[in-house]
PDB file of the backbone (N, CA, C, O) and the ligand in Angstrom, with CONECT records:
HET     ZN  A 101       1
ATOM      1  N   MET A   1      59.882  93.182  37.105  1.00  0.00           N
ATOM      2  CA  MET A   1      61.259  92.728  36.702  1.00  0.00           C
ATOM      3  C   MET A   1      62.053  92.151  37.796  1.00  0.00           C
ATOM      4  O   MET A   1      62.098  92.616  38.935  1.00  0.00           O
ATOM      5  N   THR A   2      62.710  91.052  37.356  1.00  0.00           N
ATOM      6  CA  THR A   2      63.420  90.302  38.076  1.00  0.00           C
ATOM      7  C   THR A   2      64.919  90.549  37.893  1.00  0.00           C
ATOM      8  O   THR A   2      65.358  90.798  36.771  1.00  0.00           O
ATOM      9  N   THR A   3      65.754  90.483  39.019  1.00  0.00           N
ATOM     10  CA  THR A   3      67.234  90.635  38.665  1.00  0.00           C
ATOM     11  C   THR A   3      67.958  89.459  39.125  1.00  0.00           C
ATOM     12  O   THR A   3      68.323  89.275  40.287  1.00  0.00           O
ATOM     13  N   THR A   4      68.178  88.520  37.945  1.00  0.00           N
ATOM     14  CA  THR A   4      68.638  87.134  38.477  1.00  0.00           C
ATOM     15  C   THR A   4      70.132  87.322  38.241  1.00  0.00           C
ATOM     16  O   THR A   4      70.838  86.562  38.903  1.00  0.00           O
ATOM     17  N   THR A   5      70.681  88.069  37.535  1.00  0.00           N
ATOM     18  CA  THR A   5      72.102  88.277  37.451  1.00  0.00           C
ATOM     19  C   THR A   5      72.462  89.692  37.999  1.00  0.00           C
ATOM     20  O   THR A   5      71.833  90.723  37.761  1.00  0.00           O
ATOM     21  N   ALA A   6      73.693  89.557  38.850  1.00  0.00           N
ATOM     22  CA  ALA A   6      74.246  90.818  39.230  1.00  0.00           C
ATOM     23  C   ALA A   6      74.993  91.432  37.977  1.00  0.00           C
ATOM     24  O   ALA A   6      75.702  90.704  37.283  1.00  0.00           O
ATOM     25  N   VAL A   7      74.837  92.720  37.702  1.00  0.00           N
ATOM     26  CA  VAL A   7      75.563  93.469  36.514  1.00  0.00           C
ATOM     27  C   VAL A   7      76.931  93.764  37.225  1.00  0.00           C
ATOM     28  O   VAL A   7      77.104  94.328  38.305  1.00  0.00           O
ATOM     29  N   GLN A   8      77.870  93.242  36.351  1.00  0.00           N
ATOM     30  CA  GLN A   8      79.293  93.324  36.882  1.00  0.00           C
ATOM     31  C   GLN A   8      79.575  94.870  37.013  1.00  0.00           C
ATOM     32  O   GLN A   8      78.917  95.688  36.369  1.00  0.00           O
ATOM     33  N   PRO A   9      80.659  95.257  37.940  1.00  0.00           N
ATOM     34  CA  PRO A   9      81.078  96.603  38.168  1.00  0.00           C
ATOM     35  C   PRO A   9      81.911  97.021  36.937  1.00  0.00           C
ATOM     36  O   PRO A   9      82.625  96.155  36.432  1.00  0.00           O
ATOM     37  N   VAL A  10      81.895  98.140  36.455  1.00  0.00           N
ATOM     38  CA  VAL A  10      83.023  98.586  35.401  1.00  0.00           C
ATOM     39  C   VAL A  10      84.334  98.347  35.902  1.00  0.00           C
ATOM     40  O   VAL A  10      84.801  98.730  36.975  1.00  0.00           O
ATOM     41  N   SER A  11      84.867  97.685  35.027  1.00  0.00           N
ATOM     42  CA  SER A  11      86.386  97.596  35.423  1.00  0.00           C
ATOM     43  C   SER A  11      87.427  98.593  35.159  1.00  0.00           C
ATOM     44  O   SER A  11      87.157  99.200  34.123  1.00  0.00           O
ATOM     45  N   PRO A  12      88.336  98.927  35.614  1.00  0.00           N
ATOM     46  CA  PRO A  12      89.267 100.138  35.370  1.00  0.00           C
ATOM     47  C   PRO A  12      89.886  99.670  33.950  1.00  0.00           C
ATOM     48  O   PRO A  12      90.286 100.537  33.173  1.00  0.00           O
ATOM     49  N   ALA A  13      89.963  98.349  33.621  1.00  0.00           N
ATOM     50  CA  ALA A  13      90.488  98.120  32.261  1.00  0.00           C
ATOM     51  C   ALA A  13      89.457  98.447  31.102  1.00  0.00           C
ATOM     52  O   ALA A  13      89.886  98.674  29.971  1.00  0.00           O
ATOM     53  N   GLU A  14      88.276  98.468  31.341  1.00  0.00           N
ATOM     54  CA  GLU A  14      87.371  98.763  30.407  1.00  0.00           C
ATOM     55  C   GLU A  14      87.409 100.084  29.610  1.00  0.00           C
ATOM     56  O   GLU A  14      87.827 101.088  30.186  1.00  0.00           O
ATOM     57  N   ARG A  15      86.938 100.166  28.117  1.00  0.00           N
ATOM     58  CA  ARG A  15      87.133 101.345  27.690  1.00  0.00           C
ATOM     59  C   ARG A  15      85.625 101.745  27.061  1.00  0.00           C
ATOM     60  O   ARG A  15      84.734 100.934  26.807  1.00  0.00           O
ATOM     61  N   CYS A  16      85.574 103.026  26.898  1.00  0.00           N
ATOM     62  CA  CYS A  16      84.225 103.374  26.290  1.00  0.00           C
ATOM     63  C   CYS A  16      84.083 103.048  24.915  1.00  0.00           C
ATOM     64  O   CYS A  16      85.033 103.164  24.141  1.00  0.00           O
ATOM     65  N   ASP A  17      82.880 102.619  24.529  1.00  0.00           N
ATOM     66  CA  ASP A  17      82.592 101.913  23.160  1.00  0.00           C
ATOM     67  C   ASP A  17      82.923 103.135  22.100  1.00  0.00           C
ATOM     68  O   ASP A  17      83.381 102.857  20.991  1.00  0.00           O
ATOM     69  N   ARG A  18      82.717 104.236  22.416  1.00  0.00           N
ATOM     70  CA  ARG A  18      82.711 105.378  21.624  1.00  0.00           C
ATOM     71  C   ARG A  18      83.999 106.053  21.322  1.00  0.00           C
ATOM     72  O   ARG A  18      84.350 106.303  20.169  1.00  0.00           O
ATOM     73  N   CYS A  19      84.722 106.354  22.413  1.00  0.00           N
ATOM     74  CA  CYS A  19      85.888 107.045  22.321  1.00  0.00           C
ATOM     75  C   CYS A  19      87.176 106.552  22.932  1.00  0.00           C
ATOM     76  O   CYS A  19      88.233 107.179  22.869  1.00  0.00           O
ATOM     77  N   GLY A  20      87.007 105.328  23.557  1.00  0.00           N
ATOM     78  CA  GLY A  20      88.271 104.691  24.142  1.00  0.00           C
ATOM     79  C   GLY A  20      88.639 105.269  25.447  1.00  0.00           C
ATOM     80  O   GLY A  20      89.685 104.893  25.975  1.00  0.00           O
ATOM     81  N   ALA A  21      87.910 106.117  26.003  1.00  0.00           N
ATOM     82  CA  ALA A  21      88.310 106.657  27.236  1.00  0.00           C
ATOM     83  C   ALA A  21      88.017 105.541  28.568  1.00  0.00           C
ATOM     84  O   ALA A  21      87.467 104.488  28.247  1.00  0.00           O
ATOM     85  N   ARG A  22      88.267 105.683  29.625  1.00  0.00           N
ATOM     86  CA  ARG A  22      88.212 104.819  30.681  1.00  0.00           C
ATOM     87  C   ARG A  22      86.717 104.817  30.809  1.00  0.00           C
ATOM     88  O   ARG A  22      86.123 105.873  30.594  1.00  0.00           O
ATOM     89  N   ALA A  23      86.022 103.693  31.150  1.00  0.00           N
ATOM     90  CA  ALA A  23      84.540 103.522  31.044  1.00  0.00           C
ATOM     91  C   ALA A  23      84.190 103.890  32.452  1.00  0.00           C
ATOM     92  O   ALA A  23      84.996 103.700  33.364  1.00  0.00           O
ATOM     93  N   ALA A  24      82.955 104.434  32.660  1.00  0.00           N
ATOM     94  CA  ALA A  24      82.367 104.760  33.800  1.00  0.00           C
ATOM     95  C   ALA A  24      80.983 104.132  34.015  1.00  0.00           C
ATOM     96  O   ALA A  24      80.554 103.923  35.149  1.00  0.00           O
ATOM     97  N   ILE A  25      80.404 103.883  33.081  1.00  0.00           N
ATOM     98  CA  ILE A  25      79.175 103.216  33.246  1.00  0.00           C
ATOM     99  C   ILE A  25      78.922 101.969  32.340  1.00  0.00           C
ATOM    100  O   ILE A  25      79.444 101.782  31.242  1.00  0.00           O
ATOM    101  N   ARG A  26      78.021 101.132  32.987  1.00  0.00           N
ATOM    102  CA  ARG A  26      77.837  99.710  31.989  1.00  0.00           C
ATOM    103  C   ARG A  26      76.265  99.797  31.863  1.00  0.00           C
ATOM    104  O   ARG A  26      75.564 100.072  32.837  1.00  0.00           O
ATOM    105  N   ALA A  27      75.804  99.573  30.730  1.00  0.00           N
ATOM    106  CA  ALA A  27      74.289  99.519  30.246  1.00  0.00           C
ATOM    107  C   ALA A  27      74.054  98.161  30.076  1.00  0.00           C
ATOM    108  O   ALA A  27      74.683  97.694  29.127  1.00  0.00           O
ATOM    109  N   THR A  28      73.326  97.336  30.709  1.00  0.00           N
ATOM    110  CA  THR A  28      73.165  96.085  30.206  1.00  0.00           C
ATOM    111  C   THR A  28      71.780  96.051  29.352  1.00  0.00           C
ATOM    112  O   THR A  28      70.751  96.552  29.805  1.00  0.00           O
ATOM    113  N   LEU A  29      71.836  95.450  28.142  1.00  0.00           N
ATOM    114  CA  LEU A  29      70.590  95.374  27.428  1.00  0.00           C
ATOM    115  C   LEU A  29      69.761  94.108  27.552  1.00  0.00           C
ATOM    116  O   LEU A  29      70.177  93.106  28.133  1.00  0.00           O
ATOM    117  N   PRO A  30      68.482  94.208  26.938  1.00  0.00           N
ATOM    118  CA  PRO A  30      67.695  93.069  26.950  1.00  0.00           C
ATOM    119  C   PRO A  30      68.518  92.006  26.357  1.00  0.00           C
ATOM    120  O   PRO A  30      69.219  92.356  25.408  1.00  0.00           O
ATOM    121  N   GLY A  31      68.572  90.810  26.716  1.00  0.00           N
ATOM    122  CA  GLY A  31      69.453  89.759  25.953  1.00  0.00           C
ATOM    123  C   GLY A  31      70.676  89.537  26.553  1.00  0.00           C
ATOM    124  O   GLY A  31      71.276  88.507  26.245  1.00  0.00           O
ATOM    125  N   GLY A  32      71.235  90.417  27.467  1.00  0.00           N
ATOM    126  CA  GLY A  32      72.515  90.309  28.139  1.00  0.00           C
ATOM    127  C   GLY A  32      73.651  91.087  27.639  1.00  0.00           C
ATOM    128  O   GLY A  32      74.560  91.439  28.391  1.00  0.00           O
ATOM    129  N   SER A  33      73.628  91.326  26.564  1.00  0.00           N
ATOM    130  CA  SER A  33      74.661  92.147  25.917  1.00  0.00           C
ATOM    131  C   SER A  33      74.852  93.453  26.881  1.00  0.00           C
ATOM    132  O   SER A  33      73.912  93.835  27.580  1.00  0.00           O
ATOM    133  N   ASP A  34      76.061  94.088  26.884  1.00  0.00           N
ATOM    134  CA  ASP A  34      76.157  95.292  27.554  1.00  0.00           C
ATOM    135  C   ASP A  34      77.160  96.474  26.720  1.00  0.00           C
ATOM    136  O   ASP A  34      77.895  96.268  25.754  1.00  0.00           O
ATOM    137  N   LEU A  35      76.958  97.521  27.317  1.00  0.00           N
ATOM    138  CA  LEU A  35      77.748  98.650  26.657  1.00  0.00           C
ATOM    139  C   LEU A  35      78.358  99.345  27.623  1.00  0.00           C
ATOM    140  O   LEU A  35      77.759  99.470  28.691  1.00  0.00           O
ATOM    141  N   VAL A  36      79.491  99.860  27.478  1.00  0.00           N
ATOM    142  CA  VAL A  36      80.320 100.574  28.450  1.00  0.00           C
ATOM    143  C   VAL A  36      80.510 102.071  27.958  1.00  0.00           C
ATOM    144  O   VAL A  36      80.772 102.254  26.770  1.00  0.00           O
ATOM    145  N   PHE A  37      80.411 102.951  28.663  1.00  0.00           N
ATOM    146  CA  PHE A  37      80.594 104.446  28.262  1.00  0.00           C
ATOM    147  C   PHE A  37      81.522 105.069  29.010  1.00  0.00           C
ATOM    148  O   PHE A  37      81.582 104.594  30.144  1.00  0.00           O
ATOM    149  N   CYS A  38      82.349 106.051  28.781  1.00  0.00           N
ATOM    150  CA  CYS A  38      83.022 107.029  29.642  1.00  0.00           C
ATOM    151  C   CYS A  38      81.929 107.967  30.280  1.00  0.00           C
ATOM    152  O   CYS A  38      80.783 107.983  29.830  1.00  0.00           O
ATOM    153  N   ALA A  39      82.324 108.752  31.352  1.00  0.00           N
ATOM    154  CA  ALA A  39      81.221 109.688  31.651  1.00  0.00           C
ATOM    155  C   ALA A  39      80.566 110.529  30.709  1.00  0.00           C
ATOM    156  O   ALA A  39      79.340 110.627  30.664  1.00  0.00           O
ATOM    157  N   HIS A  40      81.489 111.253  29.814  1.00  0.00           N
ATOM    158  CA  HIS A  40      80.874 112.006  28.619  1.00  0.00           C
ATOM    159  C   HIS A  40      80.082 111.298  28.107  1.00  0.00           C
ATOM    160  O   HIS A  40      78.927 111.641  28.363  1.00  0.00           O
ATOM    161  N   HIS A  41      80.197 110.202  27.310  1.00  0.00           N
ATOM    162  CA  HIS A  41      79.236 109.540  26.400  1.00  0.00           C
ATOM    163  C   HIS A  41      78.097 109.084  27.325  1.00  0.00           C
ATOM    164  O   HIS A  41      76.928 109.184  26.953  1.00  0.00           O
ATOM    165  N   GLY A  42      78.439 108.567  28.565  1.00  0.00           N
ATOM    166  CA  GLY A  42      77.271 108.141  29.462  1.00  0.00           C
ATOM    167  C   GLY A  42      76.129 109.216  29.534  1.00  0.00           C
ATOM    168  O   GLY A  42      74.923 108.971  29.492  1.00  0.00           O
ATOM    169  N   ARG A  43      76.702 110.420  29.647  1.00  0.00           N
ATOM    170  CA  ARG A  43      75.630 111.447  29.834  1.00  0.00           C
ATOM    171  C   ARG A  43      75.063 111.733  28.525  1.00  0.00           C
ATOM    172  O   ARG A  43      73.847 111.885  28.417  1.00  0.00           O
ATOM    173  N   GLN A  44      75.920 111.828  27.416  1.00  0.00           N
ATOM    174  CA  GLN A  44      75.365 112.200  25.958  1.00  0.00           C
ATOM    175  C   GLN A  44      74.216 110.986  25.808  1.00  0.00           C
ATOM    176  O   GLN A  44      73.133 111.361  25.360  1.00  0.00           O
ATOM    177  N   HIS A  45      74.327 109.849  26.075  1.00  0.00           N
ATOM    178  CA  HIS A  45      73.326 108.828  25.598  1.00  0.00           C
ATOM    179  C   HIS A  45      72.432 108.420  26.854  1.00  0.00           C
ATOM    180  O   HIS A  45      71.771 107.382  26.832  1.00  0.00           O
ATOM    181  N   ALA A  46      72.442 109.289  27.958  1.00  0.00           N
ATOM    182  CA  ALA A  46      71.801 108.854  29.110  1.00  0.00           C
ATOM    183  C   ALA A  46      70.160 108.482  28.832  1.00  0.00           C
ATOM    184  O   ALA A  46      69.563 107.482  29.229  1.00  0.00           O
ATOM    185  N   ASP A  47      69.651 109.558  28.061  1.00  0.00           N
ATOM    186  CA  ASP A  47      68.167 109.413  27.854  1.00  0.00           C
ATOM    187  C   ASP A  47      67.899 107.964  27.095  1.00  0.00           C
ATOM    188  O   ASP A  47      67.040 107.158  27.454  1.00  0.00           O
ATOM    189  N   GLN A  48      68.664 107.819  26.149  1.00  0.00           N
ATOM    190  CA  GLN A  48      68.495 106.549  25.124  1.00  0.00           C
ATOM    191  C   GLN A  48      68.855 105.251  26.146  1.00  0.00           C
ATOM    192  O   GLN A  48      68.120 104.264  26.138  1.00  0.00           O
ATOM    193  N   LEU A  49      70.024 105.324  27.018  1.00  0.00           N
ATOM    194  CA  LEU A  49      70.267 104.220  27.625  1.00  0.00           C
ATOM    195  C   LEU A  49      69.244 103.992  28.700  1.00  0.00           C
ATOM    196  O   LEU A  49      68.930 102.833  28.971  1.00  0.00           O
ATOM    197  N   ARG A  50      68.765 104.882  29.258  1.00  0.00           N
ATOM    198  CA  ARG A  50      67.362 104.675  30.234  1.00  0.00           C
ATOM    199  C   ARG A  50      66.436 103.977  29.585  1.00  0.00           C
ATOM    200  O   ARG A  50      65.863 102.992  30.050  1.00  0.00           O
ATOM    201  N   ALA A  51      66.219 104.546  28.289  1.00  0.00           N
ATOM    202  CA  ALA A  51      65.037 103.743  27.437  1.00  0.00           C
ATOM    203  C   ALA A  51      65.007 102.322  27.031  1.00  0.00           C
ATOM    204  O   ALA A  51      64.013 101.626  26.822  1.00  0.00           O
ATOM    205  N   VAL A  52      66.541 101.932  26.937  1.00  0.00           N
ATOM    206  CA  VAL A  52      66.515 100.704  26.329  1.00  0.00           C
ATOM    207  C   VAL A  52      67.232  99.745  27.311  1.00  0.00           C
ATOM    208  O   VAL A  52      67.162  98.531  27.116  1.00  0.00           O
ATOM    209  N   ALA A  53      67.889 100.232  28.315  1.00  0.00           N
ATOM    210  CA  ALA A  53      68.873  99.356  29.064  1.00  0.00           C
ATOM    211  C   ALA A  53      67.771  98.692  30.130  1.00  0.00           C
ATOM    212  O   ALA A  53      66.723  99.234  30.482  1.00  0.00           O
ATOM    213  N   VAL A  54      68.214  97.520  30.513  1.00  0.00           N
ATOM    214  CA  VAL A  54      67.439  96.806  31.460  1.00  0.00           C
ATOM    215  C   VAL A  54      68.186  97.200  32.755  1.00  0.00           C
ATOM    216  O   VAL A  54      67.441  97.163  33.735  1.00  0.00           O
ATOM    217  N   GLU A  55      69.238  97.503  32.977  1.00  0.00           N
ATOM    218  CA  GLU A  55      69.834  97.923  34.080  1.00  0.00           C
ATOM    219  C   GLU A  55      71.027  98.794  33.772  1.00  0.00           C
ATOM    220  O   GLU A  55      71.659  98.590  32.735  1.00  0.00           O
ATOM    221  N   ILE A  56      71.362  99.726  34.586  1.00  0.00           N
ATOM    222  CA  ILE A  56      72.696 100.559  34.291  1.00  0.00           C
ATOM    223  C   ILE A  56      73.504 100.703  35.465  1.00  0.00           C
ATOM    224  O   ILE A  56      73.081 101.212  36.503  1.00  0.00           O
ATOM    225  N   ARG A  57      74.517 100.315  35.329  1.00  0.00           N
ATOM    226  CA  ARG A  57      75.594 100.298  36.409  1.00  0.00           C
ATOM    227  C   ARG A  57      76.423 101.737  36.287  1.00  0.00           C
ATOM    228  O   ARG A  57      77.039 102.140  35.300  1.00  0.00           O
ATOM    229  N   ASP A  58      76.272 102.351  37.489  1.00  0.00           N
ATOM    230  CA  ASP A  58      76.699 103.812  37.498  1.00  0.00           C
ATOM    231  C   ASP A  58      77.189 104.008  38.707  1.00  0.00           C
ATOM    232  O   ASP A  58      76.539 104.653  39.530  1.00  0.00           O
ATOM    233  N   ASP A  59      78.493 103.446  39.020  1.00  0.00           N
ATOM    234  CA  ASP A  59      79.154 103.421  40.436  1.00  0.00           C
ATOM    235  C   ASP A  59      79.510 104.696  40.688  1.00  0.00           C
ATOM    236  O   ASP A  59      79.366 105.061  41.855  1.00  0.00           O
ATOM    237  N   GLU A  60      79.997 105.581  39.803  1.00  0.00           N
ATOM    238  CA  GLU A  60      80.571 106.906  39.857  1.00  0.00           C
ATOM    239  C   GLU A  60      79.550 108.159  39.961  1.00  0.00           C
ATOM    240  O   GLU A  60      79.845 109.332  40.190  1.00  0.00           O
ATOM    241  N   GLY A  61      78.134 107.537  39.707  1.00  0.00           N
ATOM    242  CA  GLY A  61      76.989 108.447  39.677  1.00  0.00           C
ATOM    243  C   GLY A  61      77.061 109.717  38.637  1.00  0.00           C
ATOM    244  O   GLY A  61      76.572 110.832  38.820  1.00  0.00           O
ATOM    245  N   VAL A  62      77.749 109.285  37.576  1.00  0.00           N
ATOM    246  CA  VAL A  62      77.799 110.355  36.564  1.00  0.00           C
ATOM    247  C   VAL A  62      76.472 110.348  35.889  1.00  0.00           C
ATOM    248  O   VAL A  62      76.369 111.204  35.011  1.00  0.00           O
ATOM    249  N   LEU A  63      75.565 109.689  36.058  1.00  0.00           N
ATOM    250  CA  LEU A  63      74.381 109.911  35.439  1.00  0.00           C
ATOM    251  C   LEU A  63      73.214 110.508  36.439  1.00  0.00           C
ATOM    252  O   LEU A  63      72.114 110.958  36.116  1.00  0.00           O
ATOM    253  N   GLY A  64      73.720 110.390  37.587  1.00  0.00           N
ATOM    254  CA  GLY A  64      72.801 110.864  38.596  1.00  0.00           C
ATOM    255  C   GLY A  64      72.819 112.565  38.716  1.00  0.00           C
ATOM    256  O   GLY A  64      71.945 113.174  39.332  1.00  0.00           O
ATOM    257  N   ALA A  65      73.803 113.139  38.121  1.00  0.00           N
ATOM    258  CA  ALA A  65      74.036 114.568  38.155  1.00  0.00           C
ATOM    259  C   ALA A  65      72.962 115.297  37.298  1.00  0.00           C
ATOM    260  O   ALA A  65      72.691 116.493  37.405  1.00  0.00           O
ATOM    261  N   ILE A  66      72.397 114.437  36.451  1.00  0.00           N
ATOM    262  CA  ILE A  66      71.409 115.165  35.410  1.00  0.00           C
ATOM    263  C   ILE A  66      70.153 115.634  36.159  1.00  0.00           C
ATOM    264  O   ILE A  66      69.255 116.220  35.553  1.00  0.00           O
TER     265      ILE A  66
HETATM  266 ZN    ZN A 101      83.547 108.148  25.623  1.00  0.00          ZN2+
END
């Protein structure tokens, strides 16, 4: 795997795709699209995200606690 593009940090202005709370993680998908989730939904979808995402930006370490 090569990393040709740096994943953008999650902006404070971004909102969870599921509930609209402040986003805490960004998951970049194959093809370059990305998803942002709050800590709650990030944890809820952690297994799925790890399976499909090419990179997960987790500056707050919300997934690391699992
Ligand atoms: Zn959420």
